[in-house]
N, C-alpha and C positions, 0 to 999 in steps of 0.2 A: 533207593533200592530196597528190595525186601530181604529179609533174613532167610537164608537157605535152610535154617533149622538144624544145621549140623552141629552147632555149638562150638565149632572149631575156632581157635584164635589164630590159626595159621602156624602155630609153633609146635605142633605135635611131633614128638620124636626128634626134635632138634637137638644139636649138641648142647651139652651143659655149658654154662658160662666159663667154667675152668677150661674145658676143651677148646672153646672158641678163643680164649685168651692165648692158650698155648699155640694154637694153629696159626695165629697171626703174629707170632713172635714178639709179643709185648706191645704192639701198636695199639690194640684196643684198650689195654690197661692204661697206657699213657693218655689216650683220649678221655677215658672215663675220669681220670684225675684232673685233666685240664678243664673239663666242662665244655658246654656248647660253644662258647666263644672261640675255642681253638679249632673248630671244625673247618674254618676257611684258611687255616695256617698250618699245613702239614709239616711235621718234623722230618726233614729230609734225612737226618742221620739215622733215625729209626727205620724209615722206609728203605734206605740203602742197606741197612742190616737185614731187612727182610729179603731184599734182592740177593744179597751175598750168600744166604742160606739155600737159595734155589739151585737145583741141578740145571745143567744146560738144557735137557729136554723140557723141564718145567718152564724155563725162560722162553723157549721157543713157543710153547703153548700159550703163554700169556699174551702173545702178540696177535693171536687169532680171535676173530669174532665169527662164530659159525651158526648156520641154520641147523635146526633139528626138527624132525617131525614128531607130533604128538601133543596131546592136551595134558599129559602127566609126565613127570620126570622119570618115573619108574614103571608105570603101567599104561603105556599108550595102547591104542587100538592095534590090532594085528596088521592092518594095512600100513599103519605108520611104522611099525617095527620093520616090515618088509622094505619100506622106502628108506629107512635109516640104514639097514643092512646093505641095500643096493648102492646107496650114494655115499655113505660115510664109513660103513664097516662096523657099526655098533648098533645095538638094539634100541637104546634109550638115551635121553639127555644125560642121565646119571652116568651111563657108560661112556658117553662122549667126553664128559668132564674128567672122568677117571683115566681114560686112555690118553687123551691129548692135553689135559690140563689147560683147556682154553680159558682165556681171560674174559671172554665175552660171548654172549649168545644173542642172536637177533630173532625176534618173533615175526612170523608171517601168518596171515589168516589162512592162506592156502596150505600152510604146513600144519594147520589145525591147532596152533598155539593160542589162539585168541577167540575161543568160543563165547565166553562171557566173563565178566570181571572176577567173580569168585573163583572160577577155574583158573584164570590167569594168575591170580594171587597164589593159589596152591602150587601151580607149576613153578612160579618164581621161587617160592619157599623150598620146593623139592630140589631145584637146581642149586640153590645156595647150600642146602643141607648136604647134598652130594659132594660139593666142592670143599666145604669147611670140615668135613669128616676125614678128608685125605691128609696124609702127612704134609705139613707145611701148607695146608689148604688156605686159599684166599677167597674172598667174596668175588662173585662173578658180576660183571657189568652187563646188565640186560638192556637191550636196545630194541627200537622198532622205528618204522617210518610212519609217524602220525603227524602228517602235514595239515590234515583236515582238507575239506574240499574233496577233490577227486582222489587223493591218496590218504587213506586212513586204514590202518591194520586192526584197530580196536573199534568195533561198531557199537550200536545200541545194545544195552541201555546206557553206555557211556555217553557223555555229552559230545556231540559233533558240531563243529563250528564251520562257518564259511571258510573257503580256501583263501590262499594268499591274494590272488587278484581281486577277489571280492573285498577283502580287507583293504586292499589298495584303493578300490573304488570308494570305500567308506572314508579312507584317509585319516582315520583317528588313531593316534599313538596310544591313547587310553584304551581303545578297544583292542588293539594289538597286544597291549600289556595284559589286559584282562583275559584275553584268549590264552596267552601263555601261562598265566597264573592258574587258571582253572584247569586247562588241559594238563599242565604239569602236575598239579595236585592229584588228578585222577590217575595219571600214569604211575606216579610214585606210590599211590595206594595199592596198585596191583603188582608192584615190584619192578616196574620198568623205570630205569634211572638215567637212560640216555635216549634222547629223541633226535632222530635225523631230520631236524627242522630248526630254523626256517630256511627256505630257499632264498639265497642271497643273489641269485642270478637276475640281471636286468634284461627283461625280455623285449628286445627291440626288433626282433624278427617275427612277423606274423606267421611265417611258414614253419616256425620252430615246432617240431613234432613231439618233443619230449618235455619241454618246460612249459611254455604257454601260460595257462592260468595258474600254474604252480608258483609263478613269480608274482611279486607285489605290483610290478608294472615296468614301465620303460623309462621313468625318470630316476636317475641314480640317487638324487637327494631324497626323494620320497621313499624309495626302496630302502635306503640306508636308515632313515628314521624309523620305519616300521620293523626292519630287522632288529635294530637295537632294542626297540620296545618289546618285541616278542621274546628276545633273549632275556631281558630283565624279568619278564613274567615267568618264563619257564624256570630260570635258575633261582628265582626267589622262592619257588615251590620245591626246590631240591632236586631238580632234574637237569642234567647237562643238555643244553641246546647244542645244535650242530649246524653251522652255516655251510651251505653247499650251493654250487659245486665249484670249488676253487680251481683255476683262476676266473671262472665265469663261463656259463653255458647258455647265455641268453641270446646269442646271435649265431645260431646254427640251423640248418635245415636237414641235419642228419641226427638220428637217434643213436646215442652211444651204446644203447642196449644191443643194437643190431649192426652198427657200423662205426667208423672211426672219423668223427667230425674234425674239421679244421676251422679255427677262428682266425680270420684275416685282419683283425684289428692291429693297428700300429701300437707301439709302446705308449705313445702319447694318448691315443684313444682309449687304450686299456686303463691307463691311470685315471682318465676322466669318467669313463663309463662303467667299467667292470670292478675296479678296485674299491670304490667308496663303500659299498655295503659290507665288504669284508673288513675294511678298516673300522667301520662302525661296530661290527660284531666284536672285533678284538678289543676296542675301547670299552665295550660293554662287559668284558670279561668272559667271552664265549668259552664254553668248556671244551668243544671240539670243532674241528673244521674238516669237511669232507672234500676229497679231491675229485677232479673231473677227468674222465677218460677221453681227452681230446688234445689236439695239437694246436699250439699257439706259436707259430714261427717267430713272431716278434719278441717273444720271451725266451724261446729256446728253439734254435734252428736245427736240432739234431734229428727231428722227425719222431721223437718219443712222445707218448702221451704225457700229460701233466702229472699223472699219478706216478710216473717213473722218471720224472725230470728233477735232477738235483738243482739246476739253475732256478727252477720255478718253486719247488717246495722248500729248499734250503736257502737259496740265494735271495728269493723274493719274499716268500711267506715268513721264514724264520728270521732272516737277517735284515731285509729292508723294512718289512712290516712289524718286526719285533715280536712275532708270535711264538711263545714257548709252551703252548698247550698241546693237547692231543690232536694229531692229524690221523684221520681214518680214511682209508680208500673207499671209493664207491665199490659196489660189488665186483669182485674179481672174476665173476662169471660172465660179465658183460663183454660184448665183442670189441668195444673200443679199446680195451686194455689187452686183448688177446691177439690182435691183428699182427703185431710185429714180433712178439716173443711167445714162447711156449709157456704153458701153465706152471712149469717148474722154475722158469726164470723170473716170472712176473713178481712173486713175493720177495725174492732176493733183491731185485732191482728197485722195488718200491721202498724197501728198508734202506738201501743205499741212497735213495733220493731224499729220505727224511721222514718217511711215514712211520707211525707208531702202531696203528692197528690195521690188520689185514682182514678185510671184510669178505666173508662168504666165498671162499675159493671153490671152484667147481669140484676139485679133488683135494680134500683136506690132507689126506695121507701124503700125496705127492708134494703138496706145498709145504707141509710141516717138515718132511724129510729134506726138501730142497734147502730150507733155511738152516736146518741142523747141519747138513753137509757143507753149506757155505761157510759156517763158522768153523767147523773142524778142518776145512781146507784152507782157511785163512782169507777167504774172499770177504767175509764179514767178521768183525771182531766181537768178542763177547761184551766188550765195553760198549759197542754200538747198541747191542740189544738192551744192555742195562739202561742206557739213556731213555729208550722208549718205554721200557717197563716202569721206570721211575715216574715218567709222565702219567702213565695209566694209573699207577698206584696213587699218585697225588690226586688225580681226579676221583678215584674211588673214595679216598680219604675225605675230600671236600664234600662229597655227596653223602657222607655218613655211613658208608657201607661197612666200615670196620666197627663202628659203634652199634649199628642196628641194621643188619642185613635182611631181616625178615619183615613181613607185613602181616596184617591181621584181617580176618573177615569183618570184624567190627569196623576197621578202618575203611574197608571197601564200602560198607553200608553207609557210613557217615559221609563219604566223599564222592562216590562215583554216581553220576547221573542224578544229582539232587534236583529238586524243583528250582532252587535258586540258580544252579548252573545252567539248566535248560532254558530258563527265562532269560539269562544273560546272552546265551547263544541266539535266541530269537531276536532280542533287541539289537544285537550287533548285525544280524542278517538284514534287518529292516533298514539299516543305514547304508547297505551296499547295493541294493537293486538299482539299476541305472535305466532311466527312460531316455531313449534315443530318438524316437519318432512318435508323434502324437497328432496326426492330421485330424482336423475337425474336432479336436478335443474328445476323441473317442474314449480315452481313459480319463477318469475312472469309469469303468463299465457299469452302467445303470442296471440294477436288478429289475426295475420296472420295464425298461425298454428292451432289455436283453436277458430275460429270465432263463432261457434254455441255451446252454453253452456246450458246444462240441469241442473236446480237446483231442487233437491229433498230433502226430509227429513222431520224431525219432525216439527210440527207447534203447540207448546204448547199455552195455553191461553195467550193472549197478555197482558203484563203489560201496565200501562198508558204510553203514549208517543210513542206508536207504531202505524203505519199507516196500518199494516196488518201482516199476518203471516210471519215468517222468510224467507220461500222460496220465497214469493212474493217480500219482501223487497230486498233480495239479488239479485233476478232476475232483479228487477227494477233498482237497483244501477249498476249492470253490463251492462244493456242496455244503461244507461247514459254514461258509460265509453267506449262505442263503440262495445260491443259484441252484439250478437243476442241471448238473453237468454229467456228461458221459464221456468215456475215453475210447479212442480208437487208435491203436498203434499202427503206424504206417512205415516205421523203420527208417534207417538212415539212407536207404536207396530205394524209395518206393517205385514200383513198376507202374506202367500206364493203367493197369487194371486196379491196382491199389489206390491210385490217385482218383480214378473214376468212382470207386467205392466211397472214398472220403467226401468227394463232391456231392454224391447222392445223399450221404448222411447229413451233410451240412444243410440240405434243404429243410430238414426237420428241426434245425437249430436257429436261434436268433443271432448268434455270434460264434466265432471260431477262435480258439487259442491253439496256435501251432508251435510245438516245441521243436526247435532246430538244433542241429549238431554238426558243426564244421561244414557249412554249406559252401559248395564250389559252383563255378559258372555252369557246369554241365550236370549238376546234381539234380536228382529227382526231387529232392526237398524244395529246390527253387521252383521247379515246375508245379509242385503241389501247392505252394503258397500262391503262385500266380493264378492257378485255376480256381482256387478257393475264392480269391478276390474277384475274379471274373464271374463267378457264380452269384455275386451280389451280396455276399455275407461279410460283415465287418470282421477283419482278421487281426488278431493280436499275435505277433511273432515273439517268442521268448527264446533267445539264444541260451541254451543250457550248458554251453561250454565257452567257446571263444566268442568274444563280442564282435569279431570281424564279420560275423554272419550278416549283419545289417547292410553291409555294402552290396551283398548279393540279392537283397530283397527290396528293391525300390518300389514295388507295388504294394507292400504291406502298409496299411495306414497307421499302425502302431507297432513299435519294436522295443523290447526290453532286453537287457542283459542280466542274467543271474550268475554267470561265471561258473556254475556247476549244477549238476542235477541231483545233489543231495537234498534230503528232505527239508533241512533247515532253510536252504536257499530257495527251494521251490515254494515252500509255504509263505516265505516273505514275498516272493513275486506274486503269489495269488492275492495276498493282502494289498499289494500295490494295485493290481488289476481291479480289485473290488473297491478301492478307495478307502480301505481301513487305515492305511498309512500312506503318506506321500513319498514318492521316489526321491531319494537323497543322494544316490551314488553318482560319482563323476568318473568318466573314463580314466583309468590309470595308464592306458596305452592309446596311441593314435590309430584310428581306423582309416585306411586309405581307400581311394576309389577303386572299384572293381575294374573299370575300363581304363584307368590310368593310375597305376600304383605309385607314381611319383607325386601324385596330388593327394593331400589329406582331405578326407571327407568330414571326419569328426576329430578334432584335436584332443590331446590330453587335457582333462579338466572339463570336457563337455558332458552335459547331462541336463535333462529337462525336469521340470516339476509341474504340478498342476494345482 
């Protein structure tokens, strides 16, 4: 990364060392004396002393992780100030910390927190400064969802990796560990110290609308190994990994953002299928585990979502699985946790169930006051709050936030988006692309025989880290590889007129690459591929999200799965099409027949080469 020329170290106007030591009640001083080796062994007596000095309102605030709009902690844009006033009742992140004493803040791209790495670092420093300058101020645990693949809040020039299912197709623990190590180092350099990744859900339901390619796959043993490897990578770089979504979100056809899913697994099936990745994460020393807003009657027949279930979070996660780390809710603004109870009851019930961090409530003031009232009325004890605060402080301690809460611009330049990191992402991506169909050895595509290539297909909304729509990225990559490629976006639901336009354009091409996105039996995408094949041009279909598309495309002579439409995966798919690298990915999920879903068309582990 280039130097911004500001000369800033990220520490301008920060509290003095003496102020910082006083603010953290001696914890930082003890750490400085103990040396780096003590970073993984917090002194509970000192941390308990910190908790004992906190007022009840301060304790309540430490349990919340909140969103906030703006690129700056103190001087966001006016539109972000307006959004903060409307949704939170404060103007800035600094005011949020001062008013509610929140223990954590979550970054979102849509909240304008993550414009570019230097800005993120300054925002993080501003938040830490605002908190540590308060009486009894504590460092803030800053988090985000950086799963890679289709969910990434920090985009280029940071290094973007293939998503979980692509990594599952690669099947390499070493690659998963490398991904975590590099991604963790880059997050830490910008001040983000808790990542809501990896997804530990075992995706056995092809109709899953919310997990899908965010999962490593459908084999619990393989998922467990890759989860543990990523955890080791992230946490080796000083970032708390988060296994999600406990007790498992992989077998649902309802999105918990918009509905209330039910998992019908028996207790025995849950133990065999859903539990192993979480056990592996715990064995790997996972820093935090995120709950799921869904009902599992075999684990708790009360009808409550797992986030609010004492039998699930305390009885199973804490007592049976032996986990004593931080438990964080999924966003409390999601419908799955709001269906049965009001927004004032949800945070109280979550704490009673065993949660430590309350993530992103829709109305912070309502939620904060509900917890405060529950303690004053005796529904929650202050001792119960202290348990969770101690777990959160232990995590902050292990992450070094008491020793070194700030980051530097020089650290950003040394770490984020380096040539070595980008090359590692490309190498990992090359091992994930999966070839499922290759009739007549169409691939690799010969530049001599097929010099002119038309790239058509779906252009879904771009996740962070993409430079453009899939058709444009694929065409650009093929051009760089020596083809003459043009792009024509036909969308996810092409009309008859759009299909006719694409078929006409194909007449001037030697071959066609079609990017597909969640193809169904009645989809216009299926008709598009069929008519392109009927027009007599060789067609290479690239499933840019779910690999299940291949079952709906029996006419396509060549089919690839990239598992995402991010640049790193599309560039790798282009290199496979061109024969620069051989396809090495193997399906991490089974693809079932479109006409008979009880029958497997391509099993787990299937993948061709050439």
